[in-house]
C-alpha positions as CSV (number, residue, x, y, z in Angstrom):
1,M,101.6,99.5,108.5
2,A,98.7,100.6,106.5
3,A,98.8,103.1,103.4
4,S,102.8,102.7,103.6
5,K,103.7,99.9,101.4
6,P,104.1,100.4,97.6
7,V,101.7,97.8,95.8
8,E,99.3,99.1,99.2
9,A,99.8,102.8,97.7
10,A,98.7,101.6,94.4
11,M,96.0,99.8,96.2
12,V,94.9,103.1,97.5
13,A,94.7,104.7,94.3
14,A,93.0,102.2,92.4
15,A,90.4,101.5,94.7
16,G,89.8,105.5,95.3
17,P,91.7,107.7,97.4
18,G,90.5,107.2,101.1
19,S,91.0,103.6,101.1
20,G,93.9,104.3,103.3
21,N,95.2,100.9,104.8
22,G,96.9,99.0,102.1
23,V,95.6,95.3,101.5
24,G,93.1,95.8,104.5
25,G,91.9,98.8,103.2
26,S,92.2,99.6,99.8
27,S,92.0,96.3,98.2
28,A,89.3,95.5,100.7
29,T,87.4,98.4,99.9
30,S,86.5,97.2,96.2
31,G,85.6,93.9,97.7
32,P,83.6,92.9,100.8
33,G,80.5,95.1,101.4
34,T,81.4,97.7,98.8
35,G,78.2,97.0,96.7
36,G,80.2,98.3,93.7
37,L,79.1,102.1,94.4
38,P,80.9,105.0,92.9
39,R,82.7,106.9,95.8
40,W,81.5,110.3,94.4
41,Q,78.0,109.0,95.2
42,L,79.3,109.7,99.3
43,A,79.7,113.0,98.3
44,L,76.2,113.8,96.9
45,A,74.8,112.8,100.1
46,V,72.9,109.5,99.0
47,G,69.6,109.0,101.1
48,T,71.1,106.1,103.1
49,P,74.9,107.3,104.2
50,L,77.6,105.2,103.2
51,L,80.7,105.7,104.7
52,L,83.9,104.2,103.4
53,G,85.7,102.7,106.4
54,A,88.0,99.8,107.0
55,G,88.1,97.4,104.3
56,A,84.5,97.8,103.3
57,L,81.7,100.4,102.6
58,Y,80.0,100.8,106.0
59,L,76.3,100.9,105.5
60,W,74.5,103.2,108.5
61,S,71.1,102.2,108.0
62,R,68.7,104.9,109.1
63,Q,65.3,104.5,110.2
64,R,63.9,107.3,107.5
65,R,64.8,105.7,104.1
66,R,63.9,107.7,100.9
67,R,61.1,105.8,99.5
68,E,60.3,108.3,96.8
69,T,62.0,109.0,93.6
70,G,61.2,112.9,93.7
71,A,59.4,114.3,90.9
72,R,58.9,112.2,87.7
73,G,59.3,112.8,84.2
74,D,55.8,112.0,83.1
75,S,52.4,111.4,84.4
76,G,52.8,107.5,84.7
77,G,56.2,107.8,86.2
78,L,59.6,107.2,84.8
79,K,60.8,103.7,84.6
80,R,63.9,104.0,87.0
81,N,66.3,102.0,84.2
82,S,64.3,103.5,80.9
83,E,65.6,105.1,78.0
84,R,64.1,108.8,78.0
85,K,63.6,109.0,74.5
86,T,60.1,109.4,73.9
87,P,57.9,112.6,73.6
88,E,55.2,112.7,76.4
89,G,51.8,113.8,77.2
90,R,52.2,115.6,80.4
91,A,55.2,116.9,82.6
92,S,56.1,116.5,86.2
93,P,53.2,118.5,88.4
94,A,54.6,121.7,89.4
95,P,52.7,124.6,91.8
96,G,50.3,126.4,89.8
97,G,50.8,125.0,86.5
98,G,48.0,122.8,86.2
99,H,44.3,122.7,84.7
100,P,42.1,124.9,86.4
101,D,39.5,123.1,88.7
102,G,36.8,125.5,87.6
103,P,35.5,125.8,83.8
104,G,37.7,128.1,81.8
105,T,36.7,130.5,79.0
106,H,35.7,129.0,75.9
107,L,38.7,130.8,74.1
108,E,41.1,129.2,76.6
109,M,40.2,125.8,76.4
110,N,40.3,125.8,72.5
111,S,43.9,127.4,72.5
112,L,45.1,124.5,74.9
113,D,43.1,122.0,73.0
114,R,44.4,123.1,69.6
115,A,48.0,123.1,71.3
116,Q,47.3,119.5,72.8
117,A,46.5,118.1,69.2
118,A,49.4,119.8,67.5
119,K,51.6,117.9,70.2
120,N,50.1,114.6,69.5
121,K,50.5,115.3,65.8
122,G,54.2,115.7,66.8
123,N,54.5,112.7,68.9
124,K,53.4,110.8,65.9
125,Y,55.6,112.3,63.5
126,F,58.2,111.6,66.1
127,K,57.6,107.6,66.9
128,A,57.6,107.7,62.9
129,G,61.1,109.2,62.8
130,K,60.2,112.1,61.2
131,Y,61.7,114.7,63.4
132,E,61.8,117.8,61.5
133,Q,58.2,117.4,61.0
134,A,57.7,116.7,64.8
135,I,59.5,119.9,65.6
136,Q,57.2,122.0,63.7
137,C,54.4,120.5,65.2
138,Y,55.9,120.9,68.8
139,T,56.5,124.7,68.1
140,E,53.0,125.1,66.8
141,A,51.8,123.7,70.1
142,I,54.2,126.2,71.8
143,S,52.8,129.3,70.4
144,L,49.2,128.1,70.8
145,C,49.6,127.1,74.4
146,P,48.6,129.9,77.1
147,T,51.5,131.4,78.5
148,E,50.2,130.5,82.3
149,K,49.8,126.6,81.3
150,N,53.4,126.0,82.9
151,V,53.1,122.2,82.9
152,D,51.8,121.7,79.5
153,L,54.0,124.4,78.0
154,S,57.0,122.6,79.7
155,T,56.2,119.4,78.1
156,F,55.8,120.8,74.6
157,Y,59.4,122.5,75.0
158,Q,60.9,118.9,76.6
159,N,59.6,117.0,73.4
160,R,60.7,119.6,71.2
161,A,64.1,119.3,72.5
162,A,63.5,115.3,72.3
163,A,63.3,116.1,68.7
164,F,66.2,117.9,68.4
165,E,68.3,115.3,70.0
166,Q,67.5,112.9,67.4
167,L,68.8,115.1,65.0
168,Q,72.0,116.0,67.5
169,K,71.3,119.6,67.8
170,W,72.6,119.8,71.0
171,K,72.6,123.4,71.5
172,E,68.8,123.5,70.6
173,V,68.3,120.7,72.9
174,A,70.0,122.6,76.0
175,Q,68.0,125.7,75.1
176,D,64.7,123.7,75.0
177,C,65.3,121.8,78.0
178,T,66.5,125.1,80.0
179,K,62.8,126.5,78.6
180,A,60.9,123.7,80.1
181,V,63.2,124.0,83.3
182,E,62.3,127.3,83.9
183,L,58.6,126.3,83.7
184,N,59.0,123.2,85.7
185,P,62.1,123.3,88.1
186,K,62.1,119.8,89.0
187,Y,61.2,118.3,85.6
188,V,63.6,115.2,85.7
189,K,63.2,114.4,82.1
190,A,64.3,117.9,81.1
191,L,67.0,118.3,83.2
192,F,68.7,114.3,82.4
193,R,68.2,115.6,78.7
194,R,69.9,118.9,79.2
195,A,72.6,117.2,81.1
196,K,73.1,114.9,77.9
197,A,73.2,117.9,75.8
198,H,75.8,119.5,78.0
199,E,78.0,116.5,77.9
200,K,78.1,116.5,74.2
201,L,78.8,120.3,74.2
202,D,81.6,119.4,76.7
203,N,80.1,121.7,79.4
204,K,81.1,119.6,82.2
205,K,80.2,121.6,84.8
206,E,76.8,122.4,83.9
207,C,76.3,118.8,82.9
208,L,77.3,117.6,86.3
209,E,74.8,120.1,88.1
210,D,71.7,118.8,86.1
211,V,72.6,115.2,86.5
212,T,73.2,115.8,90.3
213,A,69.9,117.6,90.5
214,V,68.4,114.4,88.6
215,C,70.0,112.0,91.1
216,I,68.8,113.7,94.0
217,L,65.1,113.7,92.7
218,E,65.4,110.0,91.8
219,G,66.7,109.0,94.9
220,F,69.9,107.7,93.5
221,Q,67.7,104.9,91.9
222,N,67.9,105.2,88.3
223,Q,71.1,103.5,86.6
224,Q,71.6,106.0,83.6
225,S,71.7,108.9,85.6
226,M,74.1,107.7,88.1
227,L,76.5,106.5,85.5
228,L,76.7,109.8,83.7
229,A,77.4,111.5,87.0
230,D,80.2,108.9,87.4
231,K,81.5,109.6,84.0
232,V,81.7,113.1,84.1
233,L,82.7,113.3,87.6
234,K,85.6,110.9,86.4
235,L,86.1,113.1,83.2
236,L,86.5,116.6,85.5
237,G,88.7,114.5,88.2
238,K,91.3,113.7,85.4
239,E,91.1,117.1,83.8
240,K,91.8,119.1,86.9
241,A,94.4,116.5,88.4
242,K,96.7,116.3,85.4
243,E,97.0,119.9,85.6
244,K,97.1,120.2,89.4
245,Y,100.1,117.1,89.7
246,K,102.0,118.6,86.8
247,N,102.5,122.0,88.7
248,R,102.4,120.4,92.5
249,E,104.7,121.3,94.9
250,P,106.9,118.1,96.0
251,L,105.6,117.3,99.6
252,M,107.4,114.7,102.1
253,P,105.2,112.3,103.8
254,S,105.4,112.5,107.7
255,P,108.2,110.5,109.3
256,Q,105.6,107.9,110.5
257,F,104.7,107.3,107.0
258,I,108.0,106.9,105.7
259,K,109.1,104.6,108.6
260,S,106.0,102.5,108.1
261,Y,106.8,102.1,104.2
262,F,110.5,101.1,104.6
263,S,109.3,98.4,107.3
264,S,107.4,96.5,104.8
265,F,111.0,95.5,103.0
266,T,113.4,92.9,104.8
267,D,115.7,92.6,102.0
268,D,115.9,96.2,101.3
269,I,119.9,97.4,101.4
270,I,119.2,100.9,101.3
271,S,116.9,101.0,104.3
272,Q,119.2,98.8,106.7
273,P,121.2,100.9,109.4
274,M,124.5,102.0,108.5
275,L,127.4,99.3,108.9
276,K,130.4,99.8,111.2
277,G,132.6,100.2,108.5
278,E,130.9,103.3,107.1
279,K,131.0,104.9,110.3
280,S,134.0,106.8,111.8
281,D,135.6,105.2,115.0
282,E,134.8,108.5,116.9
283,D,131.3,108.3,116.0
284,K,131.4,104.3,117.2
285,D,131.7,105.8,120.7
286,K,129.2,108.7,120.6
287,E,126.0,106.8,121.2
288,G,123.0,108.6,120.8
289,E,125.0,111.5,119.0
290,A,124.4,112.2,115.2
291,L,126.9,110.4,113.3
292,E,129.5,111.6,110.7
293,V,130.4,109.1,108.0
294,K,134.0,108.0,107.0
295,E,133.8,108.6,103.5
296,N,133.1,111.7,101.5
297,S,130.2,110.2,100.0
298,G,126.8,111.5,99.2
299,Y,125.3,108.0,99.7
300,L,126.4,107.7,103.2
301,K,125.4,111.0,104.1
302,A,122.0,110.5,103.1
303,K,121.8,107.1,105.1
304,Q,123.1,109.3,107.8
305,Y,120.1,111.7,107.3
306,M,117.9,108.6,107.2
307,E,118.9,107.3,110.7
308,E,118.2,111.4,111.7
309,E,114.8,111.4,110.1
310,N,116.3,114.3,108.1
311,Y,114.4,113.3,105.0
312,D,114.2,116.4,103.1
313,K,118.1,116.5,102.8
314,I,118.0,112.7,101.2
315,I,117.5,113.4,97.3
316,S,120.1,116.1,97.3
317,E,122.8,114.1,98.9
318,C,122.2,111.0,96.7
319,S,122.4,113.3,93.7
320,K,125.8,114.3,94.8
321,E,126.9,110.6,94.8
322,I,125.4,109.9,91.4
323,D,127.0,113.3,89.8
324,A,130.4,111.8,91.0
325,Q,129.7,108.5,89.8
326,G,130.8,107.3,93.3
327,K,131.3,103.7,94.8
328,Y,127.5,103.6,96.0
329,M,125.9,105.1,92.8
330,A,123.6,102.1,92.3
331,E,122.5,102.2,96.1
332,A,122.1,106.2,95.7
333,L,120.0,105.6,92.4
334,L,117.6,103.2,94.3
335,L,117.6,105.7,97.3
336,R,116.8,108.6,95.4
337,A,114.1,107.1,93.6
338,T,112.6,105.6,96.5
339,F,112.3,109.2,97.8
340,Y,110.8,110.4,94.6
341,L,107.8,107.6,94.7
342,L,107.5,109.2,98.3
343,I,107.1,112.6,97.4
344,G,104.9,111.5,94.5
345,N,107.3,112.2,91.6
346,A,107.1,109.1,89.7
347,N,108.2,110.5,86.5
348,A,111.5,111.5,88.3
349,A,111.6,107.8,89.9
350,K,111.6,105.8,86.6
351,P,114.8,106.8,85.2
352,D,116.6,105.8,88.2
353,L,114.4,102.7,88.9
354,D,115.3,101.8,85.1
355,K,119.3,102.3,85.5
356,V,119.4,100.6,88.8
357,I,117.7,97.4,87.1
358,S,119.8,97.7,84.2
359,L,122.9,97.8,86.1
360,Q,123.7,93.9,85.6
361,E,127.0,94.3,88.0
362,A,125.0,95.6,90.9
363,N,123.8,93.5,93.9
364,V,120.8,91.5,93.1
365,K,118.6,92.6,95.8
366,L,119.2,96.2,94.8
367,R,117.6,95.4,91.1
368,A,114.8,93.0,92.8
369,N,114.2,95.9,95.1
370,A,114.0,98.4,92.5
371,L,111.6,96.1,90.3
372,I,109.5,95.5,93.4
373,K,108.9,99.4,93.5
374,R,108.8,99.9,89.5
375,G,106.0,97.0,89.5
376,S,103.9,99.0,92.2
377,M,104.4,102.3,90.6
378,Y,103.0,100.6,87.4
379,M,100.1,99.6,89.4
380,Q,99.5,102.7,90.6
381,Q,99.3,104.2,87.2
382,Q,96.7,101.3,86.5
383,Q,99.3,99.2,84.1
384,P,98.7,95.7,85.7
385,L,100.5,93.9,82.9
386,L,103.9,96.0,83.2
387,S,103.5,95.6,87.1
388,T,103.4,92.0,87.1
389,Q,106.4,91.7,84.2
390,D,108.4,93.4,87.1
391,F,107.4,91.4,89.9
392,N,107.7,87.8,87.8
393,M,111.5,89.4,86.7
394,A,112.5,90.3,90.5
395,A,111.2,86.4,91.4
396,D,113.4,85.2,88.4
397,I,116.7,86.9,89.3
398,D,116.3,86.7,93.4
399,P,114.1,83.8,93.9
400,Q,115.1,83.6,97.8
401,N,113.9,87.4,98.1
402,A,110.8,87.4,100.5
403,D,110.0,90.8,99.7
404,V,109.3,89.8,96.4
405,Y,106.6,87.4,96.9
406,H,105.1,89.6,99.9
407,H,104.7,92.6,97.4
408,R,103.5,90.4,94.5
409,G,101.0,88.7,96.9
410,Q,99.4,92.0,97.7
411,L,99.6,92.6,93.7
412,K,97.6,89.4,93.4
413,I,95.2,90.5,95.9
414,L,94.4,93.9,93.9
415,L,93.8,92.0,90.7
416,D,91.3,89.4,92.5
417,Q,93.9,86.5,92.0
418,V,93.5,85.5,95.5
419,E,94.5,81.7,95.1
420,E,98.1,83.3,93.8
421,A,98.0,85.9,96.7
422,V,97.8,83.0,99.2
423,A,100.3,81.1,97.5
424,D,102.9,83.8,97.4
425,F,102.1,84.7,100.9
426,D,103.2,81.3,101.9
427,E,106.6,81.4,99.9
428,C,107.5,84.5,101.5
429,I,106.5,82.9,104.9
430,R,108.6,79.8,104.1
431,L,111.6,82.0,103.4
432,R,110.8,84.2,106.2
433,P,108.8,82.3,109.2
434,E,108.9,85.6,111.3
435,S,107.1,87.5,109.0
436,A,104.0,88.5,110.7
437,L,102.9,90.9,108.2
438,A,102.6,88.4,105.4
439,Q,100.7,86.0,107.9
440,A,98.2,88.5,108.5
441,Q,98.0,89.4,104.9
442,K,97.4,86.0,104.0
443,C,94.8,85.7,106.6
444,F,92.9,88.6,105.0
445,A,93.1,87.2,101.6
446,L,91.5,83.9,102.8
447,Y,89.1,85.7,104.6
448,R,88.1,88.1,101.3
449,Q,87.6,85.0,99.1
450,A,85.2,83.6,101.8
451,Y,83.6,86.4,102.4
452,T,82.9,87.4,98.8
453,G,82.1,83.5,97.9
454,N,79.7,83.5,100.7
455,N,81.4,80.7,102.5
456,S,80.3,80.7,106.1
457,S,83.0,77.6,106.9
458,Q,85.6,79.2,105.5
459,I,85.0,82.8,106.8
460,Q,85.5,80.9,110.3
461,A,88.5,79.1,109.2
462,A,89.5,82.7,108.2
463,M,88.7,84.3,111.3
464,K,90.7,81.4,113.2
465,G,93.6,82.1,111.5
466,F,93.6,85.9,112.6
467,E,93.2,84.6,116.2
468,E,96.4,82.4,115.8
469,V,98.3,85.6,114.1
470,I,97.5,88.0,116.8
471,K,98.5,85.3,119.4
472,K,101.7,84.4,117.6
473,F,102.8,87.8,116.8
474,P,101.3,90.2,119.3
475,K,103.5,93.2,118.5
476,C,102.1,93.2,114.8
477,A,99.6,96.4,114.5
478,E,98.9,95.3,111.0
479,G,97.5,92.0,112.5
480,Y,94.9,93.9,114.7
481,A,94.2,96.4,111.9
482,L,93.2,93.7,109.6
483,Y,91.4,91.4,111.9
484,A,89.5,94.5,113.0
485,Q,88.3,95.1,109.5
486,A,86.9,91.4,109.2
487,L,85.0,91.5,112.4
488,T,83.6,94.9,111.1
489,D,82.5,92.8,108.2
490,Q,81.1,90.2,110.5
491,Q,79.2,93.0,112.6
492,Q,81.2,92.0,115.7
493,F,81.7,95.7,116.7
494,G,82.7,95.4,120.0
495,K,85.5,93.2,119.5
496,A,86.8,95.0,116.5
497,D,87.0,98.2,118.7
498,E,89.3,96.3,121.0
499,M,91.3,95.3,117.9
500,Y,91.7,98.9,116.9
501,D,92.6,99.8,120.3
502,K,95.5,97.5,120.7
503,C,96.6,98.6,117.2
504,I,96.7,102.2,118.6
505,N,98.5,100.9,121.7
506,L,101.4,99.7,119.4
507,E,101.6,102.4,116.6
508,P,99.9,105.5,118.4
509,D,101.5,107.8,115.6
510,N,99.3,105.6,113.1
511,A,96.6,108.1,111.8
512,T,94.8,105.7,109.6
513,T,93.9,103.4,112.6
514,Y,92.2,106.7,114.3
515,V,90.3,107.1,111.1
516,H,89.1,103.4,111.1
517,K,87.9,103.4,114.6
518,G,86.2,106.5,114.1
519,L,84.2,105.2,111.2
520,L,83.3,101.9,113.5
521,Q,81.8,104.3,115.9
522,L,79.6,105.8,113.0
523,Q,78.3,102.2,112.1
524,W,78.3,100.6,115.7
525,K,76.8,103.3,117.6
526,Q,75.9,106.0,115.2
527,D,77.9,108.3,117.4
528,L,78.8,111.1,114.9
529,D,80.5,113.0,117.9
530,K,82.9,110.3,118.4
531,G,83.6,109.5,115.2
532,L,84.6,112.8,114.3
533,E,86.7,113.4,117.4
534,L,88.9,110.0,116.5
535,I,89.1,111.7,113.1
536,S,90.1,115.1,114.1
537,K,92.7,113.1,116.2
538,A,94.1,111.2,113.3
539,I,94.6,114.7,111.8
540,E,96.2,116.1,115.2
541,T,98.5,112.8,115.0
542,D,99.6,113.1,111.1
543,N,98.4,116.5,109.7
544,K,99.6,114.9,106.2
545,C,97.1,112.1,106.3
546,D,94.9,112.7,103.3
547,F,92.6,109.3,104.3
548,A,91.8,111.6,107.3
549,Y,90.7,114.7,105.4
550,E,89.0,112.9,102.8
551,T,87.0,111.0,105.4
552,M,86.0,114.0,107.3
553,G,85.1,115.8,104.0
554,T,82.8,112.6,103.2
555,I,81.1,113.0,106.3
556,E,80.6,116.8,106.4
557,V,78.9,116.8,103.2
558,Q,76.4,114.2,104.7
559,R,75.7,116.6,107.4
560,G,75.1,119.3,104.9
561,N,78.7,121.4,105.7
562,M,79.4,121.6,102.0
563,E,81.5,124.6,102.6
564,K,83.7,122.8,105.3
565,A,83.3,119.4,102.9
566,I,85.3,121.2,100.3
567,D,87.9,122.7,102.7
568,M,88.8,118.9,103.5
569,F,88.6,117.5,100.2
570,N,91.0,120.6,98.8
571,K,93.5,119.6,101.8
572,A,93.5,116.0,100.8
573,I,94.0,116.8,96.9
574,N,97.3,118.8,98.2
575,L,98.6,115.8,99.7
576,A,97.6,113.2,97.1
577,K,100.4,111.2,96.4
578,S,99.5,110.1,92.7
579,E,97.6,111.5,89.9
580,M,95.2,109.2,90.2
581,E,94.6,109.4,93.6
582,M,93.6,113.3,93.1
583,A,91.7,112.7,90.1
584,H,89.4,111.0,92.7
585,L,89.6,113.4,95.2
586,Y,88.6,116.3,92.5
587,S,85.5,113.9,91.9
588,L,84.7,114.2,95.3
589,C,85.0,117.8,95.5
590,D,83.2,118.3,92.3
591,A,80.4,116.4,93.8
592,A,80.2,118.7,96.8
593,H,80.4,122.1,94.9
594,A,77.5,120.5,92.3
595,Q,75.3,119.7,95.3
596,T,75.9,123.3,96.8
597,E,74.5,124.8,93.0
598,V,71.7,122.5,93.0
599,A,70.5,123.7,96.4
600,K,70.7,127.3,95.4
601,K,69.1,126.7,92.3
602,Y,66.3,124.3,92.9
603,G,66.2,124.0,96.8
604,L,67.2,120.1,96.3
605,K,68.9,118.5,99.4
606,P,69.2,115.1,100.4
607,P,68.4,114.0,103.9
608,T,71.7,114.7,106.3
609,L,73.3,113.2,109.1
C-alpha cells in the first residue's frame, strides 16, 4: 500500500514530500482540510501548529492563539494585505527611541522639528512621484535628526529606502533598510522592504531571513510576506535539489516498499513468479532453497534475485541480457527501467521505457506496463499532459488491462477529475472484481468529492462504502488506511485509531502507517510523547522512510529543537525519490535554518509545542 505505487509516488511529490500515503496521503493532502497553506509554514512553527497527516493538514487547536501580529510598520498599524509603498510618519515603537516625556532642550526640539519638516516635504515629493527630490529631503532629515532619536531616525532611513525602491536602486534600498533595522530591530516595513531588495539582488538566503522575521512578527497573517517566503523557499529548494539530485548516490528503497510497489500491478509480467519452464528440474524439488535458472539468461537470473529479495543485483543482470540482445530483452529493459525508477534515476529509466513502448513485436502487456510507468514518471515531473497521453495510449493498446484503469484513476484524482477517476476505478473493478485496492480508492475518491463539496449525504454514503469494502476485503490494509483518513477528517478519532491498528496488524512493516497513527495522537489527544514514539517506531521499522524523517523534523521545529529538525530534514533529503520531492524537503530545511538565524539576530521565536 501507501507511497509505493507509481502514480501515488507522483502524488507524494506533487503534494509535497511527506504526504506519504498515495491516493489517501498525497492526493488527499491537497484536498480535504489543507486550507491551501504552504508546507514551509510548518517549518516556521506557526502559532497554531499544523501537522501534515493522513490525507489532510491536521489542525491542532491550541488554547493560546497568537492575536497580536507583532511590531507594526507605522503608528496607525499595517493593513495585513496592504502594499508597503508609501513613506510614513513614524516607525514601530522601539525601546529607548521615543520622544522624551519631559521637556528637552530648545536646540534639540528645533533639530527634530526641522528633521520632521524635511521628512514631510519629502513625503509630498514622494507622493508626486518626484523620488530624487524626496531622497534629498529624507537625507536632510537624517542629517538633522538627533542621533539618540532611534525611532524617528529609523523612519527617515526607511522612507529614503522607499524612494530608492521606486528608482529600482536595490543596493541603496538594502543599505538604508539595514540602518533602519539597526535602529529598530523589529521594524516590519524595513525588514520587508529589505527582503524585497535582497530578492532583486538575488540574495536568497538574506531575503529568506528577513521575510521569516516579518512572518513571525505579523503572526503569519500578511499575504504579501507569506507569498514572498513561499517563493524564495521554492527557488532555494529547486537550486539545491538540482545540484544534489544530479550528484546523488542511487539508493535502493526498503524491501517492503519494493514489494508494495509491485503489488499494485496485477498484469505486470516482470513481477510474476518464475514459471516452471524457467527453473531446472532439480530446483523444482528444492522447495525453500535458492533457485538456479535453466538458461544462461541475465533476465532470468534477475528474476531469481527478485524472489530472493536480492534487489541490488537486478539492474546489472538485466544489463547482461540487454547487451547480449537475449531472448528476454524486452522484459529485461522493463525490469531495469522499473528499478531505475525505484532508485530515483528517471533519466536512466526513460530510454528503457521508450524502447519497450516502441517494440511493436513485444507482448502488449509489457508495452502497456511501460506506458503506465512512464506516465507516472511524467506526473512526478509535473508533466500532466504527457502523463495523460501515456495512460490513454495504454488503454488503447490493452483495453482489458485492469492496471491501466487503476493507475489512471489515481492520476485523475491528482488532477481533481474525480468523476473520471471513479469511472476508471469502476472499469478496473469490472475487469477484476476482486481488486480490493481499486474499490477502496474509489471510495476515497467519492469521499474527497463529497468532502470538498461539503455534501453531508454523499459523505455518509462514502463512509458506508468504506465499511462495505473492509467487510468484503478484511485483508486489504489500504482499505483500513484510507478509511482511517476519512474518519480523521470527520473527527471520529477513536474509530480512525482502530482502523490504523488493523492496518498495522496486516502490514506490520509499513512505516507510513505508524507515522499516520502518530499524527493522529497529536490531533486527537495532544499526546506528543505517544506521537513521537510511533514516528520513531516507523523509522525503526524502515530506516529509509523519508516521510517519517520529514514528519519528525516538522514536529521538532514546532518544539523549538532546530538542530534535530534540520538533521531529520537532511536525512529525508538523502532518501528523496525525485528531484521535486527533494526540493520541497530543502524548503523545509531552509525554513528551519532561517528561523534559527532570526532567533539569533532578533530574538524572535514563535510559540512552541
